[in-house]
PQR file of N, CA, C, O and H, with PARSE charges and radii, in Angstrom:
ATOM      1  N   UNK A   1      79.564 -33.562   6.179 -0.4000 1.5000
ATOM      2  CA  UNK A   1      80.218 -34.851   5.972 -0.0000 2.0000
ATOM      3  C   UNK A   1      81.103 -34.769   4.723  0.5500 1.7000
ATOM      4  O   UNK A   1      80.647 -34.288   3.686 -0.5500 1.4000
ATOM      5  N   UNK A   2      82.372 -35.233   4.802 -0.4000 1.5000
ATOM      6  CA  UNK A   2      83.265 -35.114   3.648 -0.0000 2.0000
ATOM      7  C   UNK A   2      82.802 -35.971   2.469  0.5500 1.7000
ATOM      8  O   UNK A   2      82.218 -37.042   2.638 -0.5500 1.4000
ATOM      9  H   UNK A   2      82.742 -35.623   5.645  0.4000 1.0000
ATOM     10  N   UNK A   3      83.080 -35.467   1.290 -0.4000 1.5000
ATOM     11  CA  UNK A   3      82.696 -36.180   0.081 -0.0000 2.0000
ATOM     12  C   UNK A   3      83.618 -37.383  -0.114  0.5500 1.7000
ATOM     13  O   UNK A   3      84.830 -37.275   0.073 -0.5500 1.4000
ATOM     14  H   UNK A   3      83.554 -34.597   1.152  0.4000 1.0000
ATOM     15  N   UNK A   4      83.048 -38.523  -0.487 -0.4000 1.5000
ATOM     16  CA  UNK A   4      83.841 -39.733  -0.742 -0.0000 2.0000
ATOM     17  C   UNK A   4      84.659 -39.548  -2.007  0.5500 1.7000
ATOM     18  O   UNK A   4      84.131 -39.116  -3.032 -0.5500 1.4000
ATOM     19  H   UNK A   4      82.064 -38.611  -0.639  0.4000 1.0000
ATOM     20  N   UNK A   5      85.933 -39.868  -1.944 -0.4000 1.5000
ATOM     21  CA  UNK A   5      86.792 -39.727  -3.126 -0.0000 2.0000
ATOM     22  C   UNK A   5      86.503 -40.858  -4.098  0.5500 1.7000
ATOM     23  O   UNK A   5      86.129 -41.962  -3.703 -0.5500 1.4000
ATOM     24  H   UNK A   5      86.362 -40.219  -1.112  0.4000 1.0000
ATOM     25  N   UNK A   6      86.685 -40.559  -5.379 -0.4000 1.5000
ATOM     26  CA  UNK A   6      86.406 -41.532  -6.438 -0.0000 2.0000
ATOM     27  C   UNK A   6      87.713 -41.994  -7.075  0.5500 1.7000
ATOM     28  O   UNK A   6      88.741 -41.322  -6.979 -0.5500 1.4000
ATOM     29  H   UNK A   6      86.989 -39.662  -5.700  0.4000 1.0000
ATOM     30  N   UNK A   7      87.654 -43.132  -7.713 -0.4000 1.5000
ATOM     31  CA  UNK A   7      88.780 -43.660  -8.471 -0.0000 2.0000
ATOM     32  C   UNK A   7      89.144 -42.660  -9.564  0.5500 1.7000
ATOM     33  O   UNK A   7      88.259 -42.112 -10.221 -0.5500 1.4000
ATOM     34  H   UNK A   7      86.820 -43.677  -7.791  0.4000 1.0000
ATOM     35  N   UNK A   8      90.432 -42.420  -9.764 -0.4000 1.5000
ATOM     36  CA  UNK A   8      90.865 -41.405 -10.711 -0.0000 2.0000
ATOM     37  C   UNK A   8      91.252 -41.966 -12.077  0.5500 1.7000
ATOM     38  O   UNK A   8      91.735 -41.223 -12.932 -0.5500 1.4000
ATOM     39  H   UNK A   8      91.151 -42.865  -9.231  0.4000 1.0000
ATOM     40  N   UNK A   9      91.048 -43.261 -12.292 -0.4000 1.5000
ATOM     41  CA  UNK A   9      91.281 -43.828 -13.615 -0.0000 2.0000
ATOM     42  C   UNK A   9      90.195 -43.299 -14.540  0.5500 1.7000
ATOM     43  O   UNK A   9      89.023 -43.238 -14.169 -0.5500 1.4000
ATOM     44  H   UNK A   9      90.656 -43.864 -11.597  0.4000 1.0000
ATOM     45  N   UNK A  10      90.595 -42.919 -15.741 -0.4000 1.5000
ATOM     46  CA  UNK A  10      89.664 -42.322 -16.697 -0.0000 2.0000
ATOM     47  C   UNK A  10      88.436 -43.227 -16.896  0.5500 1.7000
ATOM     48  O   UNK A  10      88.574 -44.435 -17.085 -0.5500 1.4000
ATOM     49  H   UNK A  10      91.548 -42.968 -16.042  0.4000 1.0000
ATOM     50  N   UNK A  11      87.256 -42.640 -16.852 -0.4000 1.5000
ATOM     51  CA  UNK A  11      85.961 -43.294 -17.063 -0.0000 2.0000
ATOM     52  C   UNK A  11      85.559 -44.269 -15.958  0.5500 1.7000
ATOM     53  O   UNK A  11      84.673 -45.095 -16.175 -0.5500 1.4000
ATOM     54  H   UNK A  11      87.143 -41.659 -16.698  0.4000 1.0000
ATOM     55  N   UNK A  12      86.174 -44.201 -14.798 -0.4000 1.5000
ATOM     56  CA  UNK A  12      85.776 -45.043 -13.667 -0.0000 2.0000
ATOM     57  C   UNK A  12      85.077 -44.170 -12.632  0.5500 1.7000
ATOM     58  O   UNK A  12      85.549 -43.076 -12.320 -0.5500 1.4000
ATOM     59  H   UNK A  12      86.894 -43.530 -14.621  0.4000 1.0000
ATOM     60  N   UNK A  13      83.965 -44.643 -12.104 -0.4000 1.5000
ATOM     61  CA  UNK A  13      83.189 -43.866 -11.128 -0.0000 2.0000
ATOM     62  C   UNK A  13      83.084 -44.566  -9.764  0.5500 1.7000
ATOM     63  O   UNK A  13      82.265 -44.183  -8.928 -0.5500 1.4000
ATOM     64  H   UNK A  13      83.582 -45.531 -12.357  0.4000 1.0000
ATOM     65  N   UNK A  14      83.916 -45.594  -9.544 -0.4000 1.5000
ATOM     66  CA  UNK A  14      83.872 -46.335  -8.288 -0.0000 2.0000
ATOM     67  C   UNK A  14      84.504 -45.525  -7.149  0.5500 1.7000
ATOM     68  O   UNK A  14      85.259 -44.583  -7.392 -0.5500 1.4000
ATOM     69  H   UNK A  14      84.581 -45.906 -10.223  0.4000 1.0000
ATOM     70  N   UNK A  15      84.187 -45.904  -5.904 -0.4000 1.5000
ATOM     71  CA  UNK A  15      84.751 -45.232  -4.735 -0.0000 2.0000
ATOM     72  C   UNK A  15      86.220 -45.602  -4.543  0.5500 1.7000
ATOM     73  O   UNK A  15      86.670 -46.662  -4.977 -0.5500 1.4000
ATOM     74  H   UNK A  15      83.574 -46.669  -5.706  0.4000 1.0000
ATOM     75  N   UNK A  16      86.956 -44.710  -3.887 -0.4000 1.5000
ATOM     76  CA  UNK A  16      88.366 -44.908  -3.600 -0.0000 2.0000
ATOM     77  C   UNK A  16      88.569 -46.104  -2.670  0.5500 1.7000
ATOM     78  O   UNK A  16      87.827 -46.282  -1.705 -0.5500 1.4000
ATOM     79  H   UNK A  16      86.591 -43.849  -3.534  0.4000 1.0000
ATOM     80  N   UNK A  17      89.578 -46.917  -2.968 -0.4000 1.5000
ATOM     81  CA  UNK A  17      89.951 -48.037  -2.100 -0.0000 2.0000
ATOM     82  C   UNK A  17      91.335 -47.787  -1.500  0.5500 1.7000
ATOM     83  O   UNK A  17      91.524 -47.932  -0.292 -0.5500 1.4000
ATOM     84  H   UNK A  17      90.181 -46.772  -3.752  0.4000 1.0000
ATOM     85  N   UNK A  18      92.313 -47.408  -2.351 -0.4000 1.5000
ATOM     86  CA  UNK A  18      93.671 -47.137  -1.909 -0.0000 2.0000
ATOM     87  C   UNK A  18      94.237 -45.954  -2.675  0.5500 1.7000
ATOM     88  O   UNK A  18      93.795 -45.644  -3.781 -0.5500 1.4000
ATOM     89  H   UNK A  18      92.159 -47.290  -3.332  0.4000 1.0000
ATOM     90  N   UNK A  19      95.217 -45.299  -2.074 -0.4000 1.5000
ATOM     91  CA  UNK A  19      95.935 -44.213  -2.720 -0.0000 2.0000
ATOM     92  C   UNK A  19      97.357 -44.699  -2.975  0.5500 1.7000
ATOM     93  O   UNK A  19      98.009 -45.225  -2.073 -0.5500 1.4000
ATOM     94  H   UNK A  19      95.575 -45.551  -1.175  0.4000 1.0000
ATOM     95  N   UNK A  20      97.840 -44.522  -4.210 -0.4000 1.5000
ATOM     96  CA  UNK A  20      99.148 -45.045  -4.607 -0.0000 2.0000
ATOM     97  C   UNK A  20      99.961 -43.952  -5.301  0.5500 1.7000
ATOM     98  O   UNK A  20      99.397 -42.945  -5.729 -0.5500 1.4000
ATOM     99  H   UNK A  20      97.311 -44.094  -4.943  0.4000 1.0000
ATOM    100  N   UNK A  21     101.278 -44.137  -5.418 -0.4000 1.5000
ATOM    101  CA  UNK A  21     102.110 -43.151  -6.133 -0.0000 2.0000
ATOM    102  C   UNK A  21     101.716 -43.065  -7.613  0.5500 1.7000
ATOM    103  O   UNK A  21     101.547 -44.087  -8.279 -0.5500 1.4000
ATOM    104  H   UNK A  21     101.736 -44.955  -5.070  0.4000 1.0000
ATOM    105  N   UNK A  22     101.575 -41.864  -8.105 -0.4000 1.5000
ATOM    106  CA  UNK A  22     101.122 -41.657  -9.479 -0.0000 2.0000
ATOM    107  C   UNK A  22     102.146 -42.099 -10.508  0.5500 1.7000
ATOM    108  O   UNK A  22     101.766 -42.533 -11.595 -0.5500 1.4000
ATOM    109  H   UNK A  22     101.712 -41.034  -7.564  0.4000 1.0000
ATOM    110  N   UNK A  23     103.438 -42.003 -10.198 -0.4000 1.5000
ATOM    111  CA  UNK A  23     104.443 -42.387 -11.198 -0.0000 2.0000
ATOM    112  C   UNK A  23     104.340 -43.864 -11.563  0.5500 1.7000
ATOM    113  O   UNK A  23     104.495 -44.217 -12.732 -0.5500 1.4000
ATOM    114  H   UNK A  23     103.746 -41.651  -9.315  0.4000 1.0000
ATOM    115  N   UNK A  24     104.084 -44.732 -10.591 -0.4000 1.5000
ATOM    116  CA  UNK A  24     103.901 -46.154 -10.889 -0.0000 2.0000
ATOM    117  C   UNK A  24     102.547 -46.420 -11.528  0.5500 1.7000
ATOM    118  O   UNK A  24     102.449 -47.180 -12.491 -0.5500 1.4000
ATOM    119  H   UNK A  24     103.958 -44.445  -9.641  0.4000 1.0000
ATOM    120  N   UNK A  25     101.505 -45.798 -10.996 -0.4000 1.5000
ATOM    121  CA  UNK A  25     100.156 -46.032 -11.515 -0.0000 2.0000
ATOM    122  C   UNK A  25     100.018 -45.551 -12.952  0.5500 1.7000
ATOM    123  O   UNK A  25      99.249 -46.130 -13.720 -0.5500 1.4000
ATOM    124  H   UNK A  25     101.584 -45.181 -10.213  0.4000 1.0000
ATOM    125  N   UNK A  26     100.744 -44.509 -13.330 -0.4000 1.5000
ATOM    126  CA  UNK A  26     100.627 -43.989 -14.696 -0.0000 2.0000
ATOM    127  C   UNK A  26     101.247 -44.935 -15.723  0.5500 1.7000
ATOM    128  O   UNK A  26     100.998 -44.784 -16.919 -0.5500 1.4000
ATOM    129  H   UNK A  26     101.368 -44.040 -12.707  0.4000 1.0000
ATOM    130  N   UNK A  27     102.045 -45.902 -15.284 -0.4000 1.5000
ATOM    131  CA  UNK A  27     102.578 -46.909 -16.197 -0.0000 2.0000
ATOM    132  C   UNK A  27     101.521 -47.947 -16.553  0.5500 1.7000
ATOM    133  O   UNK A  27     101.661 -48.667 -17.542 -0.5500 1.4000
ATOM    134  H   UNK A  27     102.247 -46.024 -14.312  0.4000 1.0000
ATOM    135  N   UNK A  28     100.457 -48.024 -15.742 -0.4000 1.5000
ATOM    136  CA  UNK A  28      99.391 -48.995 -15.966 -0.0000 2.0000
ATOM    137  C   UNK A  28      98.136 -48.328 -16.509  0.5500 1.7000
ATOM    138  O   UNK A  28      97.471 -48.872 -17.390 -0.5500 1.4000
ATOM    139  H   UNK A  28     100.344 -47.439 -14.939  0.4000 1.0000
ATOM    140  N   UNK A  29      97.807 -47.140 -15.980 -0.4000 1.5000
ATOM    141  CA  UNK A  29      96.571 -46.445 -16.340 -0.0000 2.0000
ATOM    142  C   UNK A  29      96.865 -45.058 -16.890  0.5500 1.7000
ATOM    143  O   UNK A  29      97.961 -44.527 -16.710 -0.5500 1.4000
ATOM    144  H   UNK A  29      98.347 -46.697 -15.264  0.4000 1.0000
ATOM    145  N   UNK A  30      95.877 -44.474 -17.564 -0.4000 1.5000
ATOM    146  CA  UNK A  30      96.017 -43.085 -18.006 -0.0000 2.0000
ATOM    147  C   UNK A  30      95.133 -42.206 -17.119  0.5500 1.7000
ATOM    148  O   UNK A  30      94.008 -42.570 -16.775 -0.5500 1.4000
ATOM    149  H   UNK A  30      94.987 -44.905 -17.711  0.4000 1.0000
ATOM    150  N   UNK A  31      95.671 -41.046 -16.764 -0.4000 1.5000
ATOM    151  CA  UNK A  31      94.956 -40.115 -15.899 -0.0000 2.0000
ATOM    152  C   UNK A  31      94.762 -38.791 -16.617  0.5500 1.7000
ATOM    153  O   UNK A  31      95.497 -38.456 -17.546 -0.5500 1.4000
ATOM    154  H   UNK A  31      96.585 -40.750 -17.043  0.4000 1.0000
ATOM    155  N   UNK A  32      93.760 -38.043 -16.171 -0.4000 1.5000
ATOM    156  CA  UNK A  32      93.448 -36.767 -16.807 -0.0000 2.0000
ATOM    157  C   UNK A  32      94.449 -35.670 -16.468  0.5500 1.7000
ATOM    158  O   UNK A  32      94.640 -34.749 -17.262 -0.5500 1.4000
ATOM    159  H   UNK A  32      93.163 -38.315 -15.416  0.4000 1.0000
ATOM    160  N   UNK A  33      95.083 -35.750 -15.320 -0.4000 1.5000
ATOM    161  CA  UNK A  33      96.011 -34.692 -14.893 -0.0000 2.0000
ATOM    162  C   UNK A  33      97.295 -35.307 -14.344  0.5500 1.7000
ATOM    163  O   UNK A  33      97.364 -36.506 -14.071 -0.5500 1.4000
ATOM    164  H   UNK A  33      94.927 -36.498 -14.675  0.4000 1.0000
ATOM    165  N   UNK A  34      98.304 -34.461 -14.189 -0.4000 1.5000
ATOM    166  CA  UNK A  34      99.559 -34.890 -13.572 -0.0000 2.0000
ATOM    167  C   UNK A  34      99.422 -34.733 -12.057  0.5500 1.7000
ATOM    168  O   UNK A  34      99.166 -33.636 -11.561 -0.5500 1.4000
ATOM    169  H   UNK A  34      98.248 -33.488 -14.411  0.4000 1.0000
ATOM    170  N   UNK A  35      99.593 -35.835 -11.328 -0.4000 1.5000
ATOM    171  CA  UNK A  35      99.453 -35.834  -9.878 -0.0000 2.0000
ATOM    172  C   UNK A  35     100.642 -36.541  -9.245  0.5500 1.7000
ATOM    173  O   UNK A  35     101.424 -37.191  -9.939 -0.5500 1.4000
ATOM    174  H   UNK A  35      99.801 -36.726 -11.730  0.4000 1.0000
ATOM    175  N   UNK A  36     100.781 -36.417  -7.924 -0.4000 1.5000
ATOM    176  CA  UNK A  36     101.823 -37.164  -7.224 -0.0000 2.0000
ATOM    177  C   UNK A  36     101.267 -38.450  -6.629  0.5500 1.7000
ATOM    178  O   UNK A  36     101.983 -39.443  -6.497 -0.5500 1.4000
ATOM    179  H   UNK A  36     100.146 -35.890  -7.359  0.4000 1.0000
ATOM    180  N   UNK A  37      99.991 -38.427  -6.272 -0.4000 1.5000
ATOM    181  CA  UNK A  37      99.303 -39.616  -5.764 -0.0000 2.0000
ATOM    182  C   UNK A  37      97.953 -39.724  -6.449  0.5500 1.7000
ATOM    183  O   UNK A  37      97.346 -38.713  -6.801 -0.5500 1.4000
ATOM    184  H   UNK A  37      99.409 -37.621  -6.379  0.4000 1.0000
ATOM    185  N   UNK A  38      97.482 -40.952  -6.638 -0.4000 1.5000
ATOM    186  CA  UNK A  38      96.181 -41.156  -7.267 -0.0000 2.0000
ATOM    187  C   UNK A  38      95.346 -42.121  -6.436  0.5500 1.7000
ATOM    188  O   UNK A  38      95.877 -42.979  -5.732 -0.5500 1.4000
ATOM    189  H   UNK A  38      97.975 -41.773  -6.351  0.4000 1.0000
ATOM    190  N   UNK A  39      94.040 -41.966  -6.531 -0.4000 1.5000
ATOM    191  CA  UNK A  39      93.101 -42.832  -5.839 -0.0000 2.0000
ATOM    192  C   UNK A  39      92.635 -43.910  -6.810  0.5500 1.7000
ATOM    193  O   UNK A  39      92.290 -43.626  -7.957 -0.5500 1.4000
ATOM    194  H   UNK A  39      93.608 -41.270  -7.104  0.4000 1.0000
ATOM    195  N   UNK A  40      92.631 -45.163  -6.328 -0.4000 1.5000
ATOM    196  CA  UNK A  40      92.187 -46.277  -7.158 -0.0000 2.0000
ATOM    197  C   UNK A  40      91.088 -47.050  -6.449  0.5500 1.7000
ATOM    198  O   UNK A  40      91.112 -47.203  -5.227 -0.5500 1.4000
ATOM    199  H   UNK A  40      92.912 -45.394  -5.396  0.4000 1.0000
ATOM    200  N   UNK A  41      90.115 -47.540  -7.229 -0.4000 1.5000
ATOM    201  CA  UNK A  41      89.075 -48.400  -6.678 -0.0000 2.0000
ATOM    202  C   UNK A  41      89.675 -49.795  -6.462  0.5500 1.7000
ATOM    203  O   UNK A  41      90.816 -50.051  -6.845 -0.5500 1.4000
ATOM    204  H   UNK A  41      90.096 -47.416  -8.221  0.4000 1.0000
ATOM    205  N   UNK A  42      88.914 -50.676  -5.859 -0.4000 1.5000
ATOM    206  CA  UNK A  42      89.421 -52.006  -5.529 -0.0000 2.0000
ATOM    207  C   UNK A  42      89.872 -52.775  -6.777  0.5500 1.7000
ATOM    208  O   UNK A  42      90.929 -53.407  -6.767 -0.5500 1.4000
ATOM    209  H   UNK A  42      87.986 -50.469  -5.547  0.4000 1.0000
ATOM    210  N   UNK A  43      89.085 -52.723  -7.834 -0.4000 1.5000
ATOM    211  CA  UNK A  43      89.395 -53.454  -9.068 -0.0000 2.0000
ATOM    212  C   UNK A  43      90.675 -52.925  -9.724  0.5500 1.7000
ATOM    213  O   UNK A  43      91.540 -53.705 -10.121 -0.5500 1.4000
ATOM    214  H   UNK A  43      88.227 -52.210  -7.842  0.4000 1.0000
ATOM    215  N   UNK A  44      90.791 -51.601  -9.834 -0.4000 1.5000
ATOM    216  CA  UNK A  44      91.986 -51.018 -10.440 -0.0000 2.0000
ATOM    217  C   UNK A  44      93.210 -51.194  -9.548  0.5500 1.7000
ATOM    218  O   UNK A  44      94.328 -51.303 -10.052 -0.5500 1.4000
ATOM    219  H   UNK A  44      90.088 -50.967  -9.511  0.4000 1.0000
ATOM    220  N   UNK A  45      93.018 -51.224  -8.236 -0.4000 1.5000
ATOM    221  CA  UNK A  45      94.134 -51.440  -7.319 -0.0000 2.0000
ATOM    222  C   UNK A  45      94.722 -52.839  -7.507  0.5500 1.7000
ATOM    223  O   UNK A  45      95.941 -53.012  -7.494 -0.5500 1.4000
ATOM    224  H   UNK A  45      92.110 -51.135  -7.826  0.4000 1.0000
ATOM    225  N   UNK A  46      93.854 -53.833  -7.682 -0.4000 1.5000
ATOM    226  CA  UNK A  46      94.329 -55.200  -7.929 -0.0000 2.0000
ATOM    227  C   UNK A  46      95.151 -55.260  -9.209  0.5500 1.7000
ATOM    228  O   UNK A  46      96.207 -55.893  -9.245 -0.5500 1.4000
ATOM    229  H   UNK A  46      92.864 -53.693  -7.694  0.4000 1.0000
ATOM    230  N   UNK A  47      94.669 -54.604 -10.255 -0.4000 1.5000
ATOM    231  CA  UNK A  47      95.397 -54.585 -11.522 -0.0000 2.0000
ATOM    232  C   UNK A  47      96.731 -53.857 -11.359  0.5500 1.7000
ATOM    233  O   UNK A  47      97.750 -54.309 -11.879 -0.5500 1.4000
ATOM    234  H   UNK A  47      93.811 -54.090 -10.226  0.4000 1.0000
ATOM    235  N   UNK A  48      96.729 -52.741 -10.644 -0.4000 1.5000
ATOM    236  CA  UNK A  48      97.950 -51.976 -10.375 -0.0000 2.0000
ATOM    237  C   UNK A  48      98.984 -52.851  -9.661  0.5500 1.7000
ATOM    238  O   UNK A  48     100.149 -52.886 -10.057 -0.5500 1.4000
ATOM    239  H   UNK A  48      95.901 -52.374 -10.222  0.4000 1.0000
ATOM    240  N   UNK A  49      98.557 -53.557  -8.609 -0.4000 1.5000
ATOM    241  CA  UNK A  49      99.472 -54.403  -7.851 -0.0000 2.0000
ATOM    242  C   UNK A  49     100.077 -55.493  -8.729  0.5500 1.7000
ATOM    243  O   UNK A  49     101.274 -55.768  -8.654 -0.5500 1.4000
ATOM    244  H   UNK A  49      97.611 -53.529  -8.287  0.4000 1.0000
ATOM    245  N   UNK A  50      99.252 -56.103  -9.549 -0.4000 1.5000
ATOM    246  CA  UNK A  50      99.702 -57.197 -10.408 -0.0000 2.0000
ATOM    247  C   UNK A  50     100.716 -56.717 -11.444  0.5500 1.7000
ATOM    248  O   UNK A  50     101.723 -57.385 -11.680 -0.5500 1.4000
ATOM    249  H   UNK A  50      98.279 -55.879  -9.610  0.4000 1.0000
ATOM    250  N   UNK A  51     100.462 -55.581 -12.056 -0.4000 1.5000
ATOM    251  CA  UNK A  51     101.295 -55.118 -13.157 -0.0000 2.0000
ATOM    252  C   UNK A  51     102.538 -54.341 -12.721  0.5500 1.7000
ATOM    253  O   UNK A  51     103.437 -54.119 -13.532 -0.5500 1.4000
ATOM    254  H   UNK A  51      99.644 -55.039 -11.865  0.4000 1.0000
ATOM    255  N   UNK A  52     102.603 -53.926 -11.456 -0.4000 1.5000
ATOM    256  CA  UNK A  52     103.784 -53.187 -10.989 -0.0000 2.0000
ATOM    257  C   UNK A  52     104.556 -53.961  -9.921  0.5500 1.7000
ATOM    258  O   UNK A  52     105.398 -53.388  -9.230 -0.5500 1.4000
ATOM    259  H   UNK A  52     101.873 -54.107 -10.797  0.4000 1.0000
ATOM    260  N   UNK A  53     104.281 -55.237  -9.784 -0.4000 1.5000
ATOM    261  CA  UNK A  53     104.895 -56.041  -8.732 -0.0000 2.0000
ATOM    262  C   UNK A  53     106.424 -55.993  -8.785  0.5500 1.7000
ATOM    263  O   UNK A  53     107.060 -55.734  -7.763 -0.5500 1.4000
ATOM    264  H   UNK A  53     103.597 -55.702 -10.346  0.4000 1.0000
ATOM    265  N   UNK A  54     107.019 -56.233  -9.936 -0.4000 1.5000
ATOM    266  CA  UNK A  54     108.485 -56.250 -10.066 -0.0000 2.0000
ATOM    267  C   UNK A  54     109.094 -54.893  -9.708  0.5500 1.7000
ATOM    268  O   UNK A  54     110.103 -54.826  -9.007 -0.5500 1.4000
ATOM    269  H   UNK A  54     106.502 -56.443 -10.766  0.4000 1.0000
ATOM    270  N   UNK A  55     108.480 -53.820 -10.189 -0.4000 1.5000
ATOM    271  CA  UNK A  55     109.010 -52.475  -9.914 -0.0000 2.0000
ATOM    272  C   UNK A  55     108.926 -52.143  -8.432  0.5500 1.7000
ATOM    273  O   UNK A  55     109.849 -51.546  -7.878 -0.5500 1.4000
ATOM    274  H   UNK A  55     107.659 -53.874 -10.758  0.4000 1.0000
ATOM    275  N   UNK A  56     107.836 -52.521  -7.788 -0.4000 1.5000
ATOM    276  CA  UNK A  56     107.694 -52.248  -6.362 -0.0000 2.0000
ATOM    277  C   UNK A  56     108.693 -53.056  -5.551  0.5500 1.7000
ATOM    278  O   UNK A  56     109.227 -52.555  -4.561 -0.5500 1.4000
ATOM    279  H   UNK A  56     107.086 -53.007  -8.238  0.4000 1.0000
ATOM    280  N   UNK A  57     108.961 -54.309  -5.952 -0.4000 1.5000
ATOM    281  CA  UNK A  57     109.963 -55.125  -5.265 -0.0000 2.0000
ATOM    282  C   UNK A  57     111.349 -54.497  -5.407  0.5500 1.7000
ATOM    283  O   UNK A  57     112.123 -54.475  -4.450 -0.5500 1.4000
ATOM    284  H   UNK A  57     108.527 -54.716  -6.756  0.4000 1.0000
ATOM    285  N   UNK A  58     111.658 -53.994  -6.585 -0.4000 1.5000
ATOM    286  CA  UNK A  58     112.939 -53.343  -6.831 -0.0000 2.0000
ATOM    287  C   UNK A  58     113.088 -52.109  -5.953  0.5500 1.7000
ATOM    288  O   UNK A  58     114.152 -51.878  -5.378 -0.5500 1.4000
ATOM    289  H   UNK A  58     111.029 -54.012  -7.363  0.4000 1.0000
ATOM    290  N   UNK A  59     112.031 -51.318  -5.847 -0.4000 1.5000
ATOM    291  CA  UNK A  59     112.083 -50.114  -5.015 -0.0000 2.0000
ATOM    292  C   UNK A  59     112.318 -50.487  -3.553  0.5500 1.7000
ATOM    293  O   UNK A  59     113.105 -49.832  -2.869 -0.5500 1.4000
ATOM    294  H   UNK A  59     111.166 -51.505  -6.314  0.4000 1.0000
ATOM    295  N   UNK A  60     111.653 -51.520  -3.070 -0.4000 1.5000
ATOM    296  CA  UNK A  60     111.830 -51.937  -1.675 -0.0000 2.0000
ATOM    297  C   UNK A  60     113.253 -52.420  -1.438  0.5500 1.7000
ATOM    298  O   UNK A  60     113.811 -52.177  -0.368 -0.5500 1.4000
ATOM    299  H   UNK A  60     111.014 -52.052  -3.625  0.4000 1.0000
ATOM    300  N   UNK A  61     113.851 -53.098  -2.413 -0.4000 1.5000
ATOM    301  CA  UNK A  61     115.229 -53.594  -2.266 -0.0000 2.0000
ATOM    302  C   UNK A  61     116.217 -52.423  -2.164  0.5500 1.7000
ATOM    303  O   UNK A  61     117.255 -52.545  -1.514 -0.5500 1.4000
ATOM    304  H   UNK A  61     113.397 -53.294  -3.282  0.4000 1.0000
ATOM    305  N   UNK A  62     115.902 -51.309  -2.793 -0.4000 1.5000
ATOM    306  CA  UNK A  62     116.774 -50.135  -2.728 -0.0000 2.0000
ATOM    307  C   UNK A  62     116.779 -49.470  -1.354  0.5500 1.7000
ATOM    308  O   UNK A  62     117.706 -48.722  -1.044 -0.5500 1.4000
ATOM    309  H   UNK A  62     115.059 -51.210  -3.321  0.4000 1.0000
ATOM    310  N   UNK A  63     115.788 -49.719  -0.542 -0.4000 1.5000
ATOM    311  CA  UNK A  63     115.689 -49.086   0.776 -0.0000 2.0000
ATOM    312  C   UNK A  63     116.759 -49.592   1.743  0.5500 1.7000
ATOM    313  O   UNK A  63     117.166 -48.869   2.651 -0.5500 1.4000
ATOM    314  H   UNK A  63     115.035 -50.327  -0.793  0.4000 1.0000
ATOM    315  N   UNK A  64     117.212 -50.823   1.552 -0.4000 1.5000
ATOM    316  CA  UNK A  64     118.124 -51.456   2.511 -0.0000 2.0000
ATOM    317  C   UNK A  64     119.510 -50.891   2.436  0.5500 1.7000
ATOM    318  O   UNK A  64     120.393 -51.320   3.179 -0.5500 1.4000
ATOM    319  H   UNK A  64     116.881 -51.411   0.814  0.4000 1.0000
TER
END
């Protein structure tokens, strides 16, 4: 059985909820290594969404 992934925010031991781009997540949290994607638990994902809302909206507007 595969091992459950854990939240990659420093000092967090919760299970993975969502995987997000590391460049945006690193503006909110500090990570131990340089990655392209990071796993976040439910609590950290909510904080990530709240604090990167404007940047994510800007990125979506660039797609059109």
